[in-house]
PAGUFI-580287 format. One record per residue (C-alpha): x, z, y. Coordinates in steps of 0.5 Angstrom, whole numbers, plus 500, padded with zeros to 3 digits. Layout:
<rs>
R    px    pz    py
R     X     Z     Y
...
</rs>
This chain:
<rs>
R    px    pz    py
R   176   634   129
R   175   637   136
R   169   635   140
R   171   633   147
R   167   635   153
R   169   632   160
R   166   637   165
R   164   637   172
R   160   642   176
R   154   638   176
R   149   636   182
R   142   635   183
R   143   628   185
R   142   623   179
R   148   618   182
R   153   624   180
R   151   624   173
R   151   617   172
R   158   617   175
R   160   622   170
R   158   618   164
R   161   612   167
R   168   616   167
R   167   619   160
R   166   612   157
R   172   609   160
R   176   615   158
R   173   615   151
R   175   607   151
R   182   609   153
R   183   615   148
R   180   611   143
R   175   617   141
R   168   619   144
R   168   624   150
R   161   628   152
R   159   628   159
R   157   635   161
R   156   639   167
R   157   646   168
R   150   647   172
R   145   643   176
R   144   637   173
R   139   639   168
R   134   639   174
R   135   631   175
R   128   628   172
R   130   624   166
R   127   618   168
R   132   618   174
R   137   617   168
R   135   612   164
R   131   616   160
R   137   621   158
R   137   628   160
R   143   630   163
R   147   635   159
R   149   642   161
R   154   646   158
R   151   652   155
R   145   649   152
R   150   643   150
R   155   648   146
R   149   652   143
R   146   646   140
R   153   644   137
R   154   651   134
R   147   651   131
R   149   644   128
R   155   646   125
R   160   645   130
R   166   649   132
R   172   646   135
R   171   644   143
R   176   642   148
R   174   641   155
R   177   637   160
R   175   640   167
R   173   635   173
R   176   640   177
R   181   640   182
R   184   647   181
R   183   653   177
R   176   655   180
R   172   661   178
R   168   657   173
R   174   655   169
R   178   662   169
R   171   667   169
R   165   663   168
R   167   659   162
R   171   665   158
R   165   669   159
R   160   664   156
R   164   663   150
R   164   671   149
R   157   671   149
R   156   665   145
R   161   668   140
R   157   675   140
R   150   671   138
R   153   665   134
R   159   667   131
R   167   665   132
R   168   658   135
R   174   655   138
R   173   653   145
R   180   650   149
R   181   648   156
R   185   643   159
R   189   644   165
R   185   642   172
R   186   635   175
R   192   638   180
R   195   644   176
R   200   648   180
R   205   649   182
R   207   642   180
R   201   639   183
R   199   632   181
R   202   626   185
R   198   621   182
R   192   625   186
R   196   624   192
R   196   616   191
R   189   616   190
R   188   619   196
R   193   614   200
R   189   608   196
R   183   610   199
R   185   611   206
R   189   604   205
R   182   601   203
R   178   604   209
R   184   601   214
R   183   594   211
R   175   594   211
R   175   597   218
R   181   593   221
R   183   600   224
R   190   603   223
R   189   610   221
R   193   615   226
R   189   621   225
R   187   624   218
R   182   629   216
R   183   631   209
R   176   635   207
R   174   639   201
R   168   643   199
R   171   650   201
R   172   656   196
R   172   664   197
R   179   663   192
R   186   662   195
R   188   660   189
R   183   654   189
R   185   653   197
R   192   652   195
R   190   646   191
R   188   642   198
R   194   645   201
R   199   642   196
R   195   635   196
R   196   636   204
R   203   637   204
R   204   632   199
R   200   627   203
R   204   629   209
R   211   627   206
R   208   620   204
R   205   618   211
R   209   614   216
R   211   618   222
R   206   619   228
R   200   620   223
R   197   626   224
R   194   630   218
R   189   636   219
R   185   640   213
R   178   642   213
R   172   645   209
R   165   643   208
R   163   650   207
R   166   657   208
R   164   664   208
R   164   668   214
R   170   673   215
R   177   673   217
R   179   674   209
R   176   667   208
R   181   664   214
R   185   661   209
R   180   655   208
R   181   653   215
R   176   650   220
R   169   647   218
R   169   639   218
R   164   639   224
R   169   643   228
R   175   639   227
R   172   632   228
R   169   635   235
R   175   638   237
R   179   631   235
R   173   627   239
R   174   632   245
R   182   631   245
R   181   623   244
R   175   619   243
R   179   612   243
R   183   613   237
R   179   613   230
R   179   619   225
R   179   617   218
R   176   623   213
R   179   623   206
R   174   627   202
R   177   631   196
R   171   630   192
R   169   627   185
R   162   624   186
R   157   622   190
R   152   629   191
R   150   634   196
R   156   633   200
R   159   626   199
R   156   619   198
R   150   616   202
R   145   621   205
R   150   627   204
R   153   632   208
R   159   628   210
R   155   622   213
R   150   627   217
R   156   630   220
R   159   624   222
R   153   622   225
R   152   628   229
R   159   628   232
R   158   621   233
R   152   622   237
R   155   627   241
R   162   623   242
R   159   616   242
R   166   613   243
R   169   616   237
R   170   612   231
R   169   616   224
R   171   613   218
R   170   616   211
R   174   614   205
R   172   613   198
R   171   618   193
R   176   620   188
R   172   620   182
R   171   612   181
R   178   611   182
R   181   607   176
R   187   612   177
R   183   618   175
R   183   616   168
R   190   616   167
R   190   623   170
R   185   625   165
R   189   622   159
R   195   626   161
R   191   632   161
R   188   631   154
R   195   629   151
R   198   636   154
R   192   640   151
R   193   637   144
R   200   636   144
R   202   640   138
R   195   643   137
R   192   637   133
R   186   633   136
</rs>
């Protein structure tokens, strides 16, 4: 039987690893089998005493230990919105290195959360639910929205955000303005597909109209360097609001702790195991 890994990118912040573990536990209960929470990188730098004494697992040492213990069949459920280089290049290269060192094994990769071209409407539904919750909590109607992701040097990864934005626009009521932004982008015209940085978009919207609130929809899974308390999103909001005190900026919740995410992951598991055995 294959061992199932729920794999995220990883974070140096303990709350991200805790959220990954909670999601893996919930998914395991849904599927009726254990799911191993593993990060691609970074999380091993979190002291174990900040993780209830249990160090975070990262992919290469985790795989190596399981292979040395006699394991040989693995399925990765990627907690990635699109096909990043980590999935298309990094993991295959790691598998090649480990096979050369320890012998052959089977490492399969399920589709990402929003596989293209078909996309994933349930992700859009999660974003809409997060938006509705924030609107109820603030008592303000969302008329201006900014969808923000990490940003990527890959047009293929950026296409995932484009798909989500197009699907979201199709579901929003008339008169709601939706813009896209990135947290980071490399300099140079070849990376213009990312669009503007979030701070630039918020500043522009503040100059245009400081009275109409702006709702920010983060395409992020867990609280880490960018999202969550003390993250870059909160700092950017504080910076822009200091420059434009009349502008209300509301940050919607994250994707990773929404109950609908388990439905999507269960579907990816079924897609990866259908006809191939568990």
